[in-house]
C-alpha atoms as an extended CHARMM CRD file, in Angstrom:
* protein
*
       134  EXT
         1         1  UNK       CA             10.7660000000       24.0020000000       -9.2960000000  PROA      1               0.0000000000
         2         2  UNK       CA              9.4630000000       27.7080000000       -8.8050000000  PROA      2               0.0000000000
         3         3  UNK       CA              6.7820000000       27.0190000000      -11.4700000000  PROA      3               0.0000000000
         4         4  UNK       CA              4.9930000000       30.1360000000      -10.2180000000  PROA      4               0.0000000000
         5         5  UNK       CA              8.2420000000       32.7130000000      -11.4730000000  PROA      5               0.0000000000
         6         6  UNK       CA              9.1400000000       30.4060000000      -14.5170000000  PROA      6               0.0000000000
         7         7  UNK       CA              5.1920000000       31.9790000000      -15.0920000000  PROA      7               0.0000000000
         8         8  UNK       CA              5.8800000000       35.6630000000      -16.0420000000  PROA      8               0.0000000000
         9         9  UNK       CA              8.8360000000       35.6970000000      -18.4300000000  PROA      9               0.0000000000
        10        10  UNK       CA              6.1750000000       33.5790000000      -21.4120000000  PROA      10              0.0000000000
        11        11  UNK       CA              2.7770000000       36.0680000000      -20.4450000000  PROA      11              0.0000000000
        12        12  UNK       CA              5.1030000000       38.7380000000      -20.9020000000  PROA      12              0.0000000000
        13        13  UNK       CA              5.8670000000       37.2270000000      -23.6180000000  PROA      13              0.0000000000
        14        14  UNK       CA              2.0880000000       37.4190000000      -25.0270000000  PROA      14              0.0000000000
        15        15  UNK       CA              1.4720000000       40.5880000000      -24.1500000000  PROA      15              0.0000000000
        16        16  UNK       CA              5.1580000000       41.5520000000      -25.9860000000  PROA      16              0.0000000000
        17        17  UNK       CA              3.9410000000       39.3300000000      -29.3190000000  PROA      17              0.0000000000
        18        18  UNK       CA              0.4170000000       40.5290000000      -29.3530000000  PROA      18              0.0000000000
        19        19  UNK       CA              1.5820000000       43.8980000000      -29.7850000000  PROA      19              0.0000000000
        20        20  UNK       CA              3.6800000000       42.6900000000      -32.6250000000  PROA      20              0.0000000000
        21        21  UNK       CA              0.6580000000       41.1540000000      -34.8730000000  PROA      21              0.0000000000
        22        22  UNK       CA              2.2680000000       37.6640000000      -34.0850000000  PROA      22              0.0000000000
        23        23  UNK       CA             -2.1110000000       36.0590000000      -32.7160000000  PROA      23              0.0000000000
        24        24  UNK       CA             -0.4560000000       32.3660000000      -32.4500000000  PROA      24              0.0000000000
        25        25  UNK       CA              2.5520000000       32.7190000000      -30.2240000000  PROA      25              0.0000000000
        26        26  UNK       CA              0.1700000000       35.0180000000      -27.7440000000  PROA      26              0.0000000000
        27        27  UNK       CA             -2.5740000000       32.4130000000      -27.5830000000  PROA      27              0.0000000000
        28        28  UNK       CA              0.2210000000       29.9380000000      -27.4180000000  PROA      28              0.0000000000
        29        29  UNK       CA              2.3960000000       32.5310000000      -24.8570000000  PROA      29              0.0000000000
        30        30  UNK       CA             -1.0380000000       32.6270000000      -22.5870000000  PROA      30              0.0000000000
        31        31  UNK       CA             -1.0450000000       28.4100000000      -22.5980000000  PROA      31              0.0000000000
        32        32  UNK       CA              1.4150000000       28.1790000000      -21.8080000000  PROA      32              0.0000000000
        33        33  UNK       CA              1.5980000000       30.2610000000      -19.1220000000  PROA      33              0.0000000000
        34        34  UNK       CA             -1.0940000000       29.2300000000      -17.1920000000  PROA      34              0.0000000000
        35        35  UNK       CA              0.3490000000       25.8950000000      -17.5870000000  PROA      35              0.0000000000
        36        36  UNK       CA              3.1700000000       27.1130000000      -15.4110000000  PROA      36              0.0000000000
        37        37  UNK       CA              0.5010000000       29.1570000000      -12.6090000000  PROA      37              0.0000000000
        38        38  UNK       CA             -1.8640000000       26.3820000000      -12.1170000000  PROA      38              0.0000000000
        39        39  UNK       CA              1.6050000000       23.6340000000      -11.7250000000  PROA      39              0.0000000000
        40        40  UNK       CA              2.9700000000       26.5550000000       -8.7710000000  PROA      40              0.0000000000
        41        41  UNK       CA             -0.0930000000       25.3420000000       -6.9610000000  PROA      41              0.0000000000
        42        42  UNK       CA             -0.0360000000       20.8910000000       -7.9620000000  PROA      42              0.0000000000
        43        43  UNK       CA              4.0330000000       21.2330000000       -6.7540000000  PROA      43              0.0000000000
        44        44  UNK       CA              2.6000000000       23.0330000000       -3.6480000000  PROA      44              0.0000000000
        45        45  UNK       CA             -0.0130000000       20.4780000000       -2.1280000000  PROA      45              0.0000000000
        46        46  UNK       CA              1.7940000000       16.9660000000       -4.6020000000  PROA      46              0.0000000000
        47        47  UNK       CA              5.1090000000       17.7290000000       -5.9610000000  PROA      47              0.0000000000
        48        48  UNK       CA              5.4720000000       14.0900000000       -6.9790000000  PROA      48              0.0000000000
        49        49  UNK       CA              1.3000000000       14.2920000000       -8.4170000000  PROA      49              0.0000000000
        50        50  UNK       CA              1.5300000000       13.1400000000      -12.6590000000  PROA      50              0.0000000000
        51        51  UNK       CA             -0.2760000000       15.6850000000      -13.4900000000  PROA      51              0.0000000000
        52        52  UNK       CA              3.5650000000       17.6430000000      -13.3990000000  PROA      52              0.0000000000
        53        53  UNK       CA              4.5910000000       15.6280000000      -15.7260000000  PROA      53              0.0000000000
        54        54  UNK       CA              1.3340000000       16.6250000000      -18.6750000000  PROA      54              0.0000000000
        55        55  UNK       CA             -1.2130000000       19.4600000000      -19.5240000000  PROA      55              0.0000000000
        56        56  UNK       CA             -4.2390000000       18.4540000000      -18.7480000000  PROA      56              0.0000000000
        57        57  UNK       CA             -5.4290000000       22.1970000000      -17.3410000000  PROA      57              0.0000000000
        58        58  UNK       CA             -9.2840000000       21.2980000000      -16.2340000000  PROA      58              0.0000000000
        59        59  UNK       CA             -7.2690000000       18.1120000000      -14.3110000000  PROA      59              0.0000000000
        60        60  UNK       CA             -4.9750000000       20.0790000000      -12.3880000000  PROA      60              0.0000000000
        61        61  UNK       CA             -7.9050000000       22.2770000000      -11.2770000000  PROA      61              0.0000000000
        62        62  UNK       CA             -9.7510000000       20.0400000000      -10.3480000000  PROA      62              0.0000000000
        63        63  UNK       CA             -7.6250000000       18.0900000000       -7.8590000000  PROA      63              0.0000000000
        64        64  UNK       CA             -6.8930000000       22.1040000000       -7.1540000000  PROA      64              0.0000000000
        65        65  UNK       CA            -10.0740000000       22.2110000000       -6.2690000000  PROA      65              0.0000000000
        66        66  UNK       CA            -10.5560000000       19.6610000000       -3.6380000000  PROA      66              0.0000000000
        67        67  UNK       CA             -8.6410000000       22.4520000000       -1.8550000000  PROA      67              0.0000000000
        68        68  UNK       CA             -9.0030000000       25.8270000000       -3.2640000000  PROA      68              0.0000000000
        69        69  UNK       CA            -12.5540000000       27.0370000000       -4.4240000000  PROA      69              0.0000000000
        70        70  UNK       CA            -14.3810000000       27.0660000000       -6.3300000000  PROA      70              0.0000000000
        71        71  UNK       CA            -14.5390000000       28.7920000000       -9.5410000000  PROA      71              0.0000000000
        72        72  UNK       CA            -16.0740000000       28.6540000000      -12.9750000000  PROA      72              0.0000000000
        73        73  UNK       CA            -14.4380000000       31.0630000000      -15.1970000000  PROA      73              0.0000000000
        74        74  UNK       CA            -11.6760000000       28.8770000000      -13.5320000000  PROA      74              0.0000000000
        75        75  UNK       CA            -12.4140000000       26.1530000000      -14.6540000000  PROA      75              0.0000000000
        76        76  UNK       CA            -13.6990000000       27.5900000000      -18.3380000000  PROA      76              0.0000000000
        77        77  UNK       CA             -9.9120000000       29.3220000000      -18.4260000000  PROA      77              0.0000000000
        78        78  UNK       CA             -8.4680000000       25.9770000000      -18.0520000000  PROA      78              0.0000000000
        79        79  UNK       CA            -10.9300000000       23.8860000000      -20.4170000000  PROA      79              0.0000000000
        80        80  UNK       CA             -9.9960000000       26.2330000000      -23.4480000000  PROA      80              0.0000000000
        81        81  UNK       CA             -5.8400000000       26.8350000000      -22.5360000000  PROA      81              0.0000000000
        82        82  UNK       CA             -5.8380000000       22.9880000000      -22.8760000000  PROA      82              0.0000000000
        83        83  UNK       CA             -7.8190000000       22.8620000000      -25.8510000000  PROA      83              0.0000000000
        84        84  UNK       CA             -5.2440000000       25.7700000000      -26.6950000000  PROA      84              0.0000000000
        85        85  UNK       CA             -2.8380000000       24.5670000000      -25.6580000000  PROA      85              0.0000000000
        86        86  UNK       CA             -0.8880000000       22.2030000000      -28.4930000000  PROA      86              0.0000000000
        87        87  UNK       CA             -3.1280000000       23.3850000000      -31.2600000000  PROA      87              0.0000000000
        88        88  UNK       CA             -1.2280000000       27.2320000000      -30.8880000000  PROA      88              0.0000000000
        89        89  UNK       CA              2.1970000000       25.0050000000      -31.2560000000  PROA      89              0.0000000000
        90        90  UNK       CA              0.7270000000       22.6380000000      -34.0330000000  PROA      90              0.0000000000
        91        91  UNK       CA             -1.1120000000       24.9640000000      -35.9360000000  PROA      91              0.0000000000
        92        92  UNK       CA             -1.4970000000       23.7310000000      -40.1450000000  PROA      92              0.0000000000
        93        93  UNK       CA             -1.3690000000       26.5710000000      -41.5930000000  PROA      93              0.0000000000
        94        94  UNK       CA             -5.2040000000       27.0550000000      -42.3460000000  PROA      94              0.0000000000
        95        95  UNK       CA             -5.4930000000       27.1990000000      -38.7370000000  PROA      95              0.0000000000
        96        96  UNK       CA             -3.6100000000       31.1360000000      -38.1070000000  PROA      96              0.0000000000
        97        97  UNK       CA             -6.7430000000       32.9230000000      -39.0110000000  PROA      97              0.0000000000
        98        98  UNK       CA             -8.4100000000       30.9130000000      -35.7400000000  PROA      98              0.0000000000
        99        99  UNK       CA             -5.6090000000       33.0900000000      -33.8520000000  PROA      99              0.0000000000
       100       100  UNK       CA             -7.1800000000       36.7420000000      -34.1590000000  PROA      100             0.0000000000
       101       101  UNK       CA             -6.0480000000       39.8710000000      -31.5280000000  PROA      101             0.0000000000
       102       102  UNK       CA             -9.3660000000       39.4750000000      -29.9750000000  PROA      102             0.0000000000
       103       103  UNK       CA             -7.7050000000       35.5440000000      -29.1820000000  PROA      103             0.0000000000
       104       104  UNK       CA             -4.8780000000       36.1700000000      -27.7360000000  PROA      104             0.0000000000
       105       105  UNK       CA             -6.2400000000       38.6900000000      -25.6440000000  PROA      105             0.0000000000
       106       106  UNK       CA             -8.7410000000       37.1980000000      -24.7260000000  PROA      106             0.0000000000
       107       107  UNK       CA             -5.9950000000       34.6230000000      -23.5750000000  PROA      107             0.0000000000
       108       108  UNK       CA             -4.5140000000       36.6720000000      -21.2370000000  PROA      108             0.0000000000
       109       109  UNK       CA             -7.1320000000       37.5720000000      -19.7450000000  PROA      109             0.0000000000
       110       110  UNK       CA             -7.4480000000       33.9430000000      -19.1560000000  PROA      110             0.0000000000
       111       111  UNK       CA             -3.8090000000       34.0620000000      -17.8800000000  PROA      111             0.0000000000
       112       112  UNK       CA             -4.2670000000       36.1630000000      -15.5630000000  PROA      112             0.0000000000
       113       113  UNK       CA             -7.4570000000       35.3100000000      -14.0690000000  PROA      113             0.0000000000
       114       114  UNK       CA             -5.4510000000       31.9160000000      -13.5880000000  PROA      114             0.0000000000
       115       115  UNK       CA             -2.8830000000       34.5160000000      -11.2270000000  PROA      115             0.0000000000
       116       116  UNK       CA             -5.4860000000       36.5980000000       -9.7570000000  PROA      116             0.0000000000
       117       117  UNK       CA             -6.5880000000       32.5020000000       -8.9280000000  PROA      117             0.0000000000
       118       118  UNK       CA             -3.6940000000       31.5440000000       -8.0280000000  PROA      118             0.0000000000
       119       119  UNK       CA             -2.8160000000       34.8650000000       -5.6350000000  PROA      119             0.0000000000
       120       120  UNK       CA             -5.5040000000       35.6560000000       -3.9890000000  PROA      120             0.0000000000
       121       121  UNK       CA             -7.2930000000       31.6320000000       -3.6930000000  PROA      121             0.0000000000
       122       122  UNK       CA             -5.0320000000       29.2420000000       -3.5040000000  PROA      122             0.0000000000
       123       123  UNK       CA             -2.5160000000       30.6200000000       -0.7080000000  PROA      123             0.0000000000
       124       124  UNK       CA             -0.6130000000       27.9770000000        0.9610000000  PROA      124             0.0000000000
       125       125  UNK       CA             -2.1330000000       26.9960000000        4.3640000000  PROA      125             0.0000000000
       126       126  UNK       CA             -0.5220000000       26.0080000000        7.0420000000  PROA      126             0.0000000000
       127       127  UNK       CA             -0.4080000000       22.1310000000        6.2550000000  PROA      127             0.0000000000
       128       128  UNK       CA              0.7720000000       22.9130000000        2.6770000000  PROA      128             0.0000000000
       129       129  UNK       CA              3.8690000000       25.0640000000        4.4040000000  PROA      129             0.0000000000
       130       130  UNK       CA              5.1280000000       22.1280000000        6.4860000000  PROA      130             0.0000000000
       131       131  UNK       CA              4.7250000000       20.0720000000        3.9180000000  PROA      131             0.0000000000
       132       132  UNK       CA              7.1050000000       21.4570000000        1.7510000000  PROA      132             0.0000000000
       133       133  UNK       CA              8.9880000000       22.7490000000        4.5410000000  PROA      133             0.0000000000
       134       134  UNK       CA              9.1780000000       19.2500000000        7.2420000000  PROA      134             0.0000000000
C-alpha cells in the first residue's frame, strides 16, 4: 500500500476545494492527506500495526516518535487533524460556520507540515528497508 502516493490527491483536492469556497471539504481533504501521510511512515515501520485501521493521528505520531524525531508542531497538527477528521465529514449544519477560509488555510498548512516531517525527518532507515524487502 502506497499511503504516501495516495495522500497527493486529497491534498490537491484541499487546495481546489478552498479555491471553490468549499472550506469544510478543504479541511476534510487536508485531514485525509494527514492521515495517509502518517500512515505511510507507520506502514513502513510496522505494516500490521492496529493504528493502520483507525484514524488516531496523535497515536500514530506517538508511535513514529519512538524512532524518528519529536516535533511539537507535528504533534499539535496531528491532534487538530484528529479533532476535525470526523467533524469535517459529519458536521451538522449549525457547525458549518466553523469552516472558514482561514481554517482551510490552516489545515492545508498542517498537511504540508506533516508532509515535510515525513519527507525530511522520517526517512527510511536501513532497518526499515531491510524489514520491507527481506
